[in-house]
C-alpha positions, 0 to 999 in steps of 0.5 A: 559559463555565467554561472559556471564561473561563481562555482568553479576555476574556468579554463577556456580551451579551443578543441579539434585545433588541428581543423584550422590554421594557424592564421585562423586560430590566432583570430579565432582566440582573440574573437573568444577572448572578446566574447568572454569579456564583453559577457562578464564570463571570470576566466582563471587566471594565472597568478603573477603574485609569487615572482617563481611563476609570474613571467611563465603565468604571465606567458601563459595568460597571454596563450589562453585560451589554449588550442588542443587536440585529442588522440588514442592513436600511438605512432612512433616517431625516431625511438618514441610512441607518441600520440597523433592524428593522422591525416593525408597531407601528415601527422600531428602530435598532441605532445609537440607545443608546435601543433597544440597548446596541450603540453603548456596545459598541463604544465600550468594545471598540474606542476605549475598552479595546482595549489593555486587552483585548489585555494582559489577553489577553496577560498573563493568559490567554496566561501562564496557558496557558502555565504550564498546558502548561508543567505537563503536560510536568513544568516547575514552579516548585515542588517537591513541598514548594512550595519555589520551584523553577529552571526550568533545572534543571527543563529539564535534568532532563526533558532527561536523562529524555528522552535516557534515554528516547531512548537507551532506545528506539533500543537497543529498536529496534537490538535489534528491527532485529537481531532482524528481520534475524536472522529475515529471514536465516533464512528466506532461509537456509531458502529457500534450502535448499529451492531447492537440494533442488528443484535437486537433485530436478529434476537427478535427475529429469533424470539419470534421464530422461536415462537412460531416454533413453539406454536407449531408444535403445541399445535402438533401435540395437540393433533396427536393427543387428540388422534390418540384419544380418538383410537383410544375411543375407537378401539373401546368401541370395536372390543365393546362391539366385540364382546356385545356381538359374542353375548349376543351370540351366546344368547341366540345359542342358548336360545336356539338349543332351549327351542330344540329342547322343547320341540323335542318335548313335545315331539317326546322324543328328549334324548337329553340324559339327567334331565328329562326322562326318555318316555314317550308323553301326550300333551293334553290340550284342555279347552275352558 
C-alpha cells in the first residue's frame, strides 16, 4: 500500500465483514486505521472543501475503512429481488446499510466524489509519476544548489548530450564497420590466394599427367611401328623364301629332265620329237 498510495487513490475496505460481529468490526476498523497512520500510508480522504458535500463526506470519512460483503445469489424480499448471503441463522443483504457499507461505498465513489477522484488521479498521481520519470531522465526544475532551473535549458543540455553520444556511437559503429570490412576483405584475399594455389597445383598435376600420357602414347606408337616393321620384314623374307624355293624346284626339275634326256640318248631310246632322231646309236669310248 505504501508503493500504491503515490500512484492511485487508495480506499481501504474490509471484505466478508459478515464473518465478524458489530463490536469486533468496530475494533477492527480502529486497528486498521491506526496501522495505516503508523506506517505512513496515505489513503484517499473524501474532500471537505465543497460545502455541498462536506457534511456527507465528513461522515463517510469516519466510516473508513468500509465493511462490505458480496454475493451473486438473489432472493425476493417483499416485492423486490435483492442480492443476499444466506446462513442457517439468517440472511445478510448486500444493499442493506444496516448489514454492511456497500451502499455507502457505491454512493461515495460513483455519485458524490467521482469527479474529485478523477481530478486527484490527474493532478496529483499522474503529475507525480510524470515528475519522477522526468527526473529519472535527467530533467529537473532545480539545479544542484536547489535554485530554479529552466526545463528548456535542461532539455537543450540533454539533447546536446544525447546528440553527442549518438554521434560517438555512430563513429564507433562506422569504425567497427570499416574494421569488419577490412577483415572480410583480408579473408576473401586469403581465400582467393588459396584458390589460386590450388588451381596452380591442379594445373601442374594435370600437365604432369598429360605429359605422362603423351610419353606413354609415344612409346606405344614406337612399339607399334617397330612391330609393323618386323612384320613387313618377316613378310618380305617369307616371300623371298617362297620365290627362292620355287626357282630351286624349277631348276631341279630342269636338271632331272636333262638327266633323263641324256640317259635316254645314251640308251638310244630318246623319244623326244623334234630334238633328236629316234635312231639306234652306240657310244664309242676311245682310250688315248
